[in-house]
C-alpha positions in Angstrom: -4.3 -1.8 27.0 -4.7 -2.1 23.3 -1.0 -2.8 22.7 -0.9 -5.4 25.5 -4.1 -7.1 24.3 -2.9 -7.2 20.7 0.3 -8.8 21.7 -1.5 -11.5 23.8 -0.3 -10.3 27.2 -3.7 -9.6 28.8 -7.3 -10.4 28.4 -10.0 -7.7 28.3 -12.6 -8.8 30.8 -13.8 -5.5 32.2 -17.1 -4.5 30.5 -16.0 -0.9 30.5 -12.8 -1.7 28.6 -14.7 -4.0 26.2 -17.0 -1.1 25.3 -14.0 1.1 24.7 -12.5 -1.5 22.5 -15.7 -1.9 20.5 -15.7 1.9 19.9 -12.0 2.0 18.8 -12.2 -1.0 16.5 -15.8 -0.6 15.3 -16.4 -4.3 16.0 -18.7 -6.4 18.1 -17.7 -8.4 21.1 -17.8 -11.6 19.1 -15.5 -10.2 16.4 -13.0 -9.1 19.0 -13.1 -12.5 20.8 -14.9 -11.2 23.9 -17.9 -12.8 25.6 -21.2 -11.8 24.0 -22.7 -8.5 25.3 -25.3 -8.7 28.0 -28.6 -7.4 26.8 -28.7 -4.7 29.5 -25.2 -3.5 28.5 -26.2 -3.3 24.9 -29.3 -1.3 25.7 -27.4 1.0 27.9 -24.8 1.6 25.2 -27.6 2.4 22.7 -29.1 4.9 25.1 -25.8 6.6 25.6 -25.2 6.9 21.8 -28.7 8.2 21.3 -28.0 10.9 23.9 -24.8 11.9 22.3 -26.5 12.2 18.9 -29.4 14.1 20.4 -27.0 16.7 21.8 -25.6 17.6 18.4 -26.5 21.1 17.4 -25.9 23.5 14.5 -22.6 24.6 15.9 -21.4 21.0 16.0 -22.5 20.5 12.4 -20.7 23.6 11.3 -17.6 22.3 13.1 -17.7 19.1 11.2 -17.9 21.0 7.9 -15.0 23.2 8.9 -13.0 20.1 9.7 -13.7 18.7 6.2 -12.8 22.1 4.6 -9.6 22.4 6.6 -8.5 18.9 5.5 -9.4 19.8 1.9 -7.2 22.9 2.1 -4.3 20.8 3.5 -4.8 18.2 0.7 -4.7 20.8 -2.0 -1.5 22.2 -0.6 0.3 19.1 0.7 -1.4 16.1 -0.9 -3.0 12.9 0.4 0.0 11.9 2.5 -0.9 14.4 5.2 -4.7 14.0 5.4 -5.9 10.5 4.6 -5.6 9.1 8.1 -7.4 12.2 9.5 -10.1 11.9 7.0 -10.6 8.2 7.8 -11.1 9.1 11.5 -13.4 12.0 10.7 -15.6 9.9 8.5 -16.0 7.4 11.2 -16.8 10.1 13.8 -19.5 11.7 11.6 -21.0 8.3 10.7 -21.2 7.3 14.4 -23.2 10.5 15.1 -25.5 10.1 12.0 -26.4 6.5 12.7 -27.8 7.4 16.1 -29.5 10.7 15.2 -33.2 10.6 14.9 -33.6 14.3 13.8 -34.4 14.3 10.1 -33.0 17.8 9.7 -29.7 16.9 11.4 -29.4 13.5 9.6 -29.8 15.3 6.2 -27.1 17.8 7.1 -24.8 15.1 8.6 -25.3 13.0 5.4 -24.3 16.0 3.2 -21.1 16.6 5.3 -20.4 12.9 5.3 -20.7 12.7 1.5 -18.2 15.6 1.2 -15.8 13.9 3.6 -16.2 10.5 1.8 -15.5 11.9 -1.7 -12.5 13.7 -0.4 -11.2 10.6 1.4 -11.9 8.5 -1.7 -10.0 11.0 -3.8 -7.0 10.9 -1.5 -7.1 7.1 -1.3 -6.9 7.0 -5.1 -3.9 9.2 -5.0 -2.3 6.9 -2.6 -2.8 4.0 -5.0 -5.7 2.3 -3.2 -8.3 1.9 -5.9 -10.5 -0.5 -3.9 -10.7 1.8 -0.9 -11.3 4.8 -3.2 -14.2 2.9 -4.9 -15.8 1.9 -1.6 -15.6 5.5 -0.3 -17.4 6.7 -3.4 -20.0 4.0 -3.2 -20.7 5.1 0.4 -20.7 8.7 -0.6 -23.4 8.0 -3.2 -25.5 6.4 -0.5 -25.2 9.3 1.9 -25.8 11.8 -0.9 -29.2 10.2 -1.5 -30.0 10.5 2.2 -29.0 14.2 2.0 -31.4 14.5 -1.0 -28.6 16.2 -2.9 -28.4 15.6 -6.7 -25.3 17.8 -6.7 -23.4 15.7 -4.2 -24.6 12.5 -5.9 -23.4 13.7 -9.4 -20.1 14.8 -8.0 -19.4 11.5 -6.2 -20.4 9.4 -9.3 -18.2 11.5 -11.6 -15.2 11.2 -9.3 -15.8 7.5 -9.1 -15.6 7.3 -12.9 -11.9 8.4 -12.7 -11.2 5.2 -10.8 -12.6 3.2 -13.7 -10.4 5.2 -16.1 -7.3 4.4 -14.0 -7.9 0.7 -14.1 -8.6 0.6 -17.8 -12.4 0.5 -17.9 -13.2 3.6 -20.0 -16.5 2.4 -21.4 -17.8 1.9 -17.8 -16.4 5.3 -16.9 -18.4 7.0 -19.7 -21.5 5.2 -18.6 -21.1 6.5 -15.1 -20.3 10.0 -16.2 -23.4 10.0 -18.4 -25.4 9.0 -15.3 -23.8 11.8 -13.3 -24.7 14.4 -15.9 -28.3 13.1 -16.0 -28.6 13.4 -12.2 -27.4 17.0 -12.3 -29.3 18.1 -15.4 -31.4 21.2 -14.6 -30.7 20.6 -10.9 -27.2 21.9 -10.5 -25.4 25.3 -10.8 -23.5 26.0 -14.0 -20.2 25.5 -12.2 -20.9 21.9 -11.4 -22.4 21.4 -14.9 -19.1 22.7 -16.4 -17.1 20.4 -14.2 -19.2 17.4 -15.1 -19.0 18.2 -18.8 -15.2 18.3 -18.6 -15.1 15.0 -16.8 -17.3 13.6 -19.4 -15.0 14.9 -22.1 -12.1 13.1 -20.5 -14.0 9.9 -20.5 -15.0 10.2 -24.2 -11.4 10.9 -25.1 -10.4 7.7 -23.3 -12.8 5.6 -25.5 -11.4 7.4 -28.6 -14.5 9.5 -29.4 -12.7 12.7 -30.5 -15.5 14.7 -31.9 -17.9 14.2 -28.9 -15.0 14.8 -26.5 -14.1 18.2 -27.9 -17.7 19.2 -28.3 -18.3 18.5 -24.6 -15.2 20.5 -23.6 -16.7 23.4 -25.6 -19.8 23.0 -23.5 -17.8 23.0 -20.3 -16.1 26.3 -21.3 -19.4 27.9 -22.1 -20.9 26.7 -18.8 -18.0 28.0 -16.7 -19.3 31.1 -14.8 -17.3 34.3 -14.8 -16.6 33.8 -11.0 -16.0 30.1 -10.7 -16.1 30.0 -6.9 -19.3 28.7 -5.1 -19.1 28.6 -1.3 -21.9 26.0 -1.4 -19.6 23.6 -3.4 -16.1 23.9 -1.8 -15.2 20.5 -3.2 -15.0 22.0 -6.7 -11.8 23.7 -7.9 -12.4 24.8 -11.5 -11.3 27.7 -13.6 -10.3 28.4 -17.2 -6.8 27.1 -16.5 -8.1 23.9 -15.1 -10.3 23.4 -18.2 -7.2 23.9 -20.4 -5.4 21.3 -18.4 -8.3 18.9 -18.7 -8.6 19.4 -22.5 -4.9 18.9 -22.8 -5.2 15.6 -21.0 -8.0 14.6 -23.4 -5.9 15.5 -26.4 -3.1 13.4 -25.0 -5.4 10.4 -24.7 -6.5 11.0 -28.3 -2.8 11.1 -29.5 -3.2 14.7 -30.7 0.1 16.6 -30.9 -1.7 19.8 -29.8 -1.8 18.3 -26.3 1.7 19.8 -25.6 0.5 23.4 -26.5 -2.6 23.0 -24.2 -0.7 21.4 -21.3 2.2 24.0 -21.5 -0.4 26.8 -21.3 -2.1 25.1 -18.4 1.2 24.8 -16.5 1.9 28.5 -16.9 -1.4 29.1 -15.1 -1.4 26.3 -12.6 2.0 27.0 -11.0 0.2 29.8 -9.1 -1.0 28.1 -5.9 -4.3 29.9 -5.8 -5.2 28.5 -9.2 -4.5 24.8 -8.6 -4.0 22.0 -6.2 -0.6 20.5 -5.9 -2.1 17.1 -7.1 -3.4 18.8 -10.3 0.0 20.3 -11.0 1.7 17.0 -10.5 -0.8 15.3 -12.9 -0.1 18.0 -15.5 3.7 17.4 -15.3 3.1 13.7 -15.8 0.8 14.4 -18.8 3.5 16.6 -20.3 6.2 13.9 -19.8 4.0 11.5 -21.8 3.1 14.1 -24.4 6.8 15.0 -25.1 7.6 11.3 -25.2 4.9 10.7 -27.8 6.3 13.6 -29.8 9.7 12.0 -29.8 11.3 14.7 -27.5 13.2 12.7 -24.9 14.7 15.7 -23.3 11.3 17.4 -22.7 9.9 14.1 -21.4 12.8 13.7 -19.0 12.5 17.2 -17.7 8.8 17.0 -16.9 9.2 13.5 -15.6 11.8 14.8 -13.1 9.5 17.6 -12.0 6.6 15.2 -11.7 8.6 12.7 -9.7 9.8 15.4 -7.2 6.2 16.6 -6.6 4.8 13.0 -6.4 7.4 12.1 -3.8 6.7 15.2 -1.8 3.0 14.6 -1.6 3.1 10.8 -1.5 1.2 10.3 -4.8 1.6 6.6 -5.6 -0.9 7.1 -8.4 1.4 9.5 -10.3 4.5 7.4 -9.5 2.8 4.4 -11.0 2.0 6.4 -14.1 5.6 7.5 -14.4 6.8 3.9 -14.1 5.0 3.3 -17.4 6.7 6.1 -19.2 8.6 5.0 -22.3 11.2 7.4 -23.6 11.7 7.7 -27.3 14.7 6.1 -28.9 17.3 8.8 -29.8 17.7 9.6 -33.5 20.7 7.7 -35.0 20.6 4.9 -32.5 20.4 1.4 -33.8 19.2 -2.0 -32.5 21.8 -3.8 -34.6 24.7 -4.9 -32.6 
């Protein structure tokens, strides 16, 4: 029916089909070009949706969270190409339930799960090169984090959103947002999240050229990192000492520090182990190393890491990293001349 309607072959006149079309497209009758809803039909549909939301129980909420966690695991292993469409659908499904739930306890839990799903969807959208979609997902995540009454989720969403600003060349705005994220989490978040936020802040400070503050904040991140950096309450965080080395190496690259190569090479040796990193993080590190070697005048090293990065970026569908590689400028070989 959808295909025939979209191609102009049939009109949707049956109220039951119109309702299904509204659910599929998330649009009103007027937006779909159907006659306005009858008041009785609208009230009936509202009652139906309230009944569905009322029947949500703890087991269903746990199922939603498991779905988010499963998609996160797939994303870490295979990248955004596999999971983004599934995340888009899951976000809509959870939102549909939350909107019609009147249980404050269920709404709070739904809002927390929705925030988790939205930040993951926003992160994958950014990797696919859709900065505007990524921004909107994070904006929505901040709204649902407030309904969940979770400073942790709010700080995490804001800090991830700052990365979008870095990507589009707005480092000062990114630092401002990162400072807000750390303020929100101050004295209200576990040390693991505090460490992650400090590292993100360090990257932002490096992007604006504030070397001393950046390195100082990275030292804070290292001191805050717990001995066991795994918190089941925060499955959205993947952080360990190797990740911090990678993050510091990225900051040194932004600062033009030749020690970036040493840091990033040490990080790669650790991050090639799947349990220590996500495939996206490894791809990012390869790209960083390509730029670091190019800055050091080592064209062979730059080409080798660019090749590795391009292979991984193609495999996981990372338009973000492919765009970065498109801007890589290889050093001019010694002995070459511009004189014809």
